[in-house]
VEXNUVO-632627 format. One record per residue: residue in three letters; x, y, z of N, C-alpha, C, CB in turn. Coordinates in steps of 0.02 Angstrom, whole numbers, plus 50000, padded with zeros to 5 digits. Each point is the difference from the previous one (the first is absolute). Glycine has a CB too. Layout:
# VEXNUVO-632627
+------+-------+-------+-------+-------+-------+-------+-------+-------+-------+-------+-------+-------+
! resn !   n_x !   n_y !   n_z !  ca_x !  ca_y !  ca_z !   c_x !   c_y !   c_z !  cb_x !  cb_y !  cb_z !
+------+-------+-------+-------+-------+-------+-------+-------+-------+-------+-------+-------+-------+
!  ALA !     X !     Y !     Z !     X !     Y !     Z !     X !     Y !     Z !     X !     Y !     Z !
...
+------+-------+-------+-------+-------+-------+-------+-------+-------+-------+-------+-------+-------+
# end
This chain:
# VEXNUVO-632627
+------+-------+-------+-------+-------+-------+-------+-------+-------+-------+-------+-------+-------+
! resn !   n_x !   n_y !   n_z !  ca_x !  ca_y !  ca_z !   c_x !   c_y !   c_z !  cb_x !  cb_y !  cb_z !
+------+-------+-------+-------+-------+-------+-------+-------+-------+-------+-------+-------+-------+
!  UNK ! 50054 ! 49948 ! 49995 ! 49944 ! 50058 ! 50004 ! 50037 ! 50083 ! 49988 ! 49924 ! 49910 ! 50101 !
!  UNK ! 50151 ! 50049 ! 49958 ! 50051 ! 50076 ! 49965 ! 50019 ! 50031 ! 49947 ! 50036 ! 49972 ! 50061 !
!  UNK ! 49976 ! 49951 ! 49901 ! 50022 ! 50027 ! 49930 ! 49920 ! 50047 ! 49966 ! 50109 ! 49870 ! 49975 !
!  UNK ! 49864 ! 50090 ! 50029 ! 49914 ! 50036 ! 49970 ! 50015 ! 50062 ! 50032 ! 49893 ! 49897 ! 50000 !
!  UNK ! 50120 ! 50162 ! 50044 ! 50003 ! 50051 ! 50022 ! 50043 ! 50019 ! 49984 ! 49949 ! 49989 ! 50061 !
!  UNK ! 50115 ! 49994 ! 49926 ! 50051 ! 50029 ! 49988 ! 49997 ! 50003 ! 49901 ! 50067 ! 49953 ! 50143 !
!  UNK ! 49923 ! 49996 ! 49837 ! 49976 ! 49999 ! 49920 ! 49946 ! 50077 ! 49986 ! 49997 ! 49834 ! 49998 !
!  UNK ! 49965 ! 50158 ! 50039 ! 49933 ! 50063 ! 50006 ! 50037 ! 50049 ! 49983 ! 49921 ! 49971 ! 50094 !
!  UNK ! 50088 ! 50055 ! 49989 ! 50031 ! 50091 ! 50016 ! 50054 ! 49991 ! 49942 ! 49995 ! 50035 ! 50159 !
!  UNK ! 50059 ! 49911 ! 49799 ! 50044 ! 49999 ! 49982 ! 49967 ! 50020 ! 49932 ! 50071 ! 49926 ! 50084 !
!  UNK ! 49870 ! 50061 ! 49890 ! 49949 ! 50000 ! 49922 ! 49988 ! 50088 ! 50018 ! 49910 ! 49842 ! 49980 !
!  UNK ! 50064 ! 50183 ! 50062 ! 49951 ! 50035 ! 50023 ! 50047 ! 50082 ! 50000 ! 49922 ! 49880 ! 50078 !
!  UNK ! 50164 ! 50097 ! 49947 ! 50041 ! 50044 ! 49980 ! 50030 ! 50013 ! 49961 ! 49994 ! 49993 ! 50059 !
!  UNK ! 50017 ! 49960 ! 49896 ! 50007 ! 50022 ! 49911 ! 49964 ! 50033 ! 49980 ! 50031 ! 49923 ! 49968 !
!  UNK ! 49894 ! 50043 ! 50029 ! 49947 ! 50043 ! 49981 ! 49998 ! 50073 ! 50007 ! 49952 ! 49906 ! 50023 !
!  UNK ! 50058 ! 50110 ! 50040 ! 50003 ! 50080 ! 50023 ! 50040 ! 50023 ! 49966 ! 49979 ! 49998 ! 50101 !
!  UNK ! 50097 ! 49996 ! 49904 ! 50046 ! 50020 ! 49972 ! 49993 ! 50019 ! 49920 ! 50049 ! 49937 ! 50095 !
!  UNK ! 49949 ! 49985 ! 49863 ! 49949 ! 50017 ! 49945 ! 49967 ! 50075 ! 49982 ! 49977 ! 49883 ! 50034 !
!  UNK ! 49957 ! 50095 ! 49988 ! 49973 ! 50071 ! 50014 ! 50005 ! 50049 ! 50008 ! 49978 ! 49961 ! 50014 !
!  UNK ! 50085 ! 50053 ! 50037 ! 50054 ! 50053 ! 49982 ! 50017 ! 50026 ! 49982 ! 50011 ! 49982 ! 50011 !
!  UNK ! 50018 ! 49974 ! 49952 ! 50053 ! 50011 ! 49930 ! 49952 ! 50000 ! 49930 ! 50113 ! 49925 ! 50063 !
!  UNK ! 49844 ! 50041 ! 49928 ! 49954 ! 50043 ! 49945 ! 49989 ! 50070 ! 50010 ! 49940 ! 49904 ! 49986 !
!  UNK ! 50028 ! 50111 ! 50065 ! 49962 ! 50061 ! 50014 ! 50039 ! 50069 ! 50029 ! 49907 ! 49909 ! 50022 !
!  UNK ! 50147 ! 50077 ! 49981 ! 50069 ! 50024 ! 49993 ! 50009 ! 50024 ! 49922 ! 50045 ! 49915 ! 50098 !
!  UNK ! 49987 ! 50034 ! 49872 ! 49997 ! 49997 ! 49913 ! 49943 ! 50035 ! 49963 ! 50050 ! 49888 ! 50011 !
!  UNK ! 49880 ! 50118 ! 50033 ! 49950 ! 50050 ! 49971 ! 49996 ! 50061 ! 50004 ! 49955 ! 49931 ! 50010 !
!  UNK ! 50062 ! 50075 ! 50069 ! 50012 ! 50067 ! 50009 ! 50070 ! 50054 ! 49962 ! 49934 ! 49942 ! 50111 !
!  UNK ! 50099 ! 50001 ! 49872 ! 50068 ! 50040 ! 49961 ! 49965 ! 50033 ! 49924 ! 50113 ! 49895 ! 50054 !
!  UNK ! 49861 ! 50048 ! 49917 ! 49971 ! 49989 ! 49941 ! 49951 ! 50088 ! 49991 ! 49997 ! 49827 ! 50016 !
!  UNK ! 49961 ! 50154 ! 50033 ! 49911 ! 50064 ! 49993 ! 50092 ! 50083 ! 50055 ! 49760 ! 49860 ! 50065 !
!  UNK ! 50295 ! 50123 ! 49958 ! 50029 ! 50061 ! 50010 ! 50028 ! 50006 ! 49938 ! 50018 ! 50000 ! 50120 !
!  UNK ! 50016 ! 49979 ! 49860 ! 50039 ! 50003 ! 49925 ! 49923 ! 50045 ! 49940 ! 50104 ! 49836 ! 50027 !
!  UNK ! 49850 ! 50131 ! 49966 ! 49968 ! 50008 ! 49950 ! 49979 ! 50079 ! 50020 ! 49967 ! 49863 ! 49968 !
!  UNK ! 50022 ! 50173 ! 50090 ! 49969 ! 50024 ! 50040 ! 50062 ! 50075 ! 49993 ! 49924 ! 49871 ! 50076 !
!  UNK ! 50134 ! 50115 ! 49936 ! 50073 ! 50061 ! 49967 ! 49968 ! 49997 ! 49934 ! 50139 ! 49971 ! 50063 !
!  UNK ! 49868 ! 49961 ! 49901 ! 50012 ! 50007 ! 49932 ! 49943 ! 50050 ! 49928 ! 50061 ! 49871 ! 50060 !
!  UNK ! 49862 ! 50150 ! 49985 ! 49971 ! 50004 ! 49985 ! 50008 ! 50093 ! 49992 ! 49956 ! 49863 ! 50036 !
!  UNK ! 50081 ! 50171 ! 50015 ! 50015 ! 50067 ! 50009 ! 50048 ! 50001 ! 49941 ! 49981 ! 50022 ! 50134 !
!  UNK ! 49969 ! 50035 ! 49827 ! 50050 ! 50053 ! 49960 ! 50059 ! 49997 ! 50006 ! 49936 ! 50065 ! 50007 !
!  UNK ! 50068 ! 49984 ! 50054 ! 50084 ! 50017 ! 50024 ! 50040 ! 49934 ! 49959 ! 49976 ! 50060 ! 50148 !
!  UNK ! 49999 ! 49895 ! 49896 ! 50056 ! 49958 ! 50016 ! 50013 ! 49942 ! 49886 ! 49944 ! 49989 ! 50216 !
!  UNK ! 49991 ! 50042 ! 49776 ! 49993 ! 49978 ! 49926 ! 50064 ! 50025 ! 49966 ! 49867 ! 50007 ! 49996 !
!  UNK ! 50139 ! 50059 ! 49996 ! 50012 ! 50067 ! 49982 ! 50076 ! 49976 ! 50035 ! 49868 ! 50097 ! 49997 !
!  UNK ! 50154 ! 49880 ! 50031 ! 50083 ! 50008 ! 50036 ! 50052 ! 49922 ! 49976 ! 49936 ! 50080 ! 50138 !
!  UNK ! 49980 ! 49865 ! 49870 ! 50042 ! 49959 ! 49946 ! 50022 ! 49980 ! 49929 ! 49968 ! 49988 ! 50078 !
!  UNK ! 49962 ! 50085 ! 49892 ! 49987 ! 50021 ! 49918 ! 50093 ! 50014 ! 50001 ! 49836 ! 50079 ! 49977 !
!  UNK ! 50186 ! 49959 ! 50068 ! 50063 ! 50044 ! 49981 ! 50061 ! 49947 ! 50010 ! 49949 ! 50128 ! 50042 !
!  UNK ! 50034 ! 49795 ! 50002 ! 50052 ! 49964 ! 49994 ! 50027 ! 49985 ! 49943 ! 49966 ! 49970 ! 50081 !
!  UNK ! 49979 ! 50005 ! 49878 ! 50011 ! 49944 ! 49971 ! 49994 ! 49935 ! 49980 ! 50026 ! 50064 ! 50027 !
!  UNK ! 49924 ! 49943 ! 50027 ! 49992 ! 49888 ! 50046 ! 49942 ! 49979 ! 49926 ! 49978 ! 50005 ! 50213 !
!  UNK ! 50016 ! 50010 ! 49758 ! 49969 ! 49967 ! 49953 ! 50050 ! 49999 ! 49934 ! 49880 ! 50035 ! 50056 !
!  UNK ! 50166 ! 50004 ! 49916 ! 50065 ! 49972 ! 49966 ! 50041 ! 49934 ! 50050 ! 50016 ! 50139 ! 49941 !
!  UNK ! 49972 ! 49886 ! 50115 ! 50056 ! 49968 ! 50040 ! 49967 ! 49913 ! 49993 ! 50039 ! 50128 ! 50101 !
!  UNK ! 49889 ! 49883 ! 49898 ! 49962 ! 49936 ! 49996 ! 50005 ! 49960 ! 49916 ! 49909 ! 50063 ! 50106 !
!  UNK ! 50099 ! 49986 ! 49856 ! 50008 ! 49982 ! 49908 ! 50065 ! 49964 ! 49976 ! 49937 ! 50114 ! 49975 !
!  UNK ! 50072 ! 49892 ! 50081 ! 50119 ! 49980 ! 49968 ! 49993 ! 49950 ! 50052 ! 50108 ! 50134 ! 49973 !
!  UNK ! 49870 ! 49838 ! 50090 ! 49996 ! 49939 ! 50012 ! 49973 ! 49965 ! 49979 ! 50020 ! 50025 ! 50056 !
!  UNK ! 49920 ! 49970 ! 49917 ! 49967 ! 49949 ! 49934 ! 50032 ! 49954 ! 49988 ! 49961 ! 50070 ! 49944 !
!  UNK ! 50086 ! 49944 ! 50017 ! 50038 ! 49942 ! 49944 ! 50035 ! 49943 ! 50064 ! 50048 ! 50105 ! 49870 !
!  UNK ! 49988 ! 49944 ! 50176 ! 50029 ! 49949 ! 50058 ! 49944 ! 49978 ! 50026 ! 50103 ! 50051 ! 50034 !
!  UNK ! 49844 ! 49932 ! 49991 ! 49951 ! 49981 ! 50013 ! 49979 ! 49967 ! 49945 ! 49987 ! 50075 ! 50077 !
!  UNK ! 49979 ! 49928 ! 49877 ! 50016 ! 49957 ! 49964 ! 50044 ! 49922 ! 49982 ! 49965 ! 50111 ! 50000 !
!  UNK ! 50093 ! 49904 ! 50006 ! 50062 ! 49974 ! 49966 ! 50016 ! 49946 ! 50083 ! 50058 ! 50134 ! 49885 !
!  UNK ! 49933 ! 49892 ! 50169 ! 49986 ! 49958 ! 50055 ! 49947 ! 49939 ! 49993 ! 50030 ! 50106 ! 50059 !
!  UNK ! 49937 ! 49927 ! 49953 ! 49931 ! 49942 ! 49970 ! 50001 ! 49958 ! 49967 ! 49951 ! 50059 ! 50000 !
!  UNK ! 50073 ! 49951 ! 49939 ! 50037 ! 49940 ! 49925 ! 50039 ! 49967 ! 50033 ! 50013 ! 50064 ! 49895 !
!  UNK ! 50028 ! 49961 ! 50135 ! 50047 ! 49952 ! 50045 ! 49988 ! 49944 ! 50023 ! 50029 ! 50078 ! 50028 !
!  UNK ! 49926 ! 49963 ! 50036 ! 49970 ! 49968 ! 50071 ! 49953 ! 49933 ! 49960 ! 49986 ! 50138 ! 50096 !
!  UNK ! 49977 ! 49869 ! 49877 ! 49963 ! 49930 ! 49968 ! 50038 ! 49976 ! 49938 ! 49878 ! 50037 ! 50035 !
!  UNK ! 50183 ! 49956 ! 49964 ! 50037 ! 49957 ! 49950 ! 50004 ! 49916 ! 50049 ! 50088 ! 50128 ! 49930 !
+------+-------+-------+-------+-------+-------+-------+-------+-------+-------+-------+-------+-------+
# end
């Protein structure tokens, strides 16, 4: 009976930790969306050329995915 109680407590702890982790990730995504929805932030990101940086990285990412699939 002691093993059953221990397993149950461990399972509840793991479930609670998973729930906290997923909740934290959701808050991070929500916060990033709120920050990026600001026109001032968008203007700053446009000045840094983030879009051009991602376009220049796409060929490398595609090459990596092709090598990984082999």
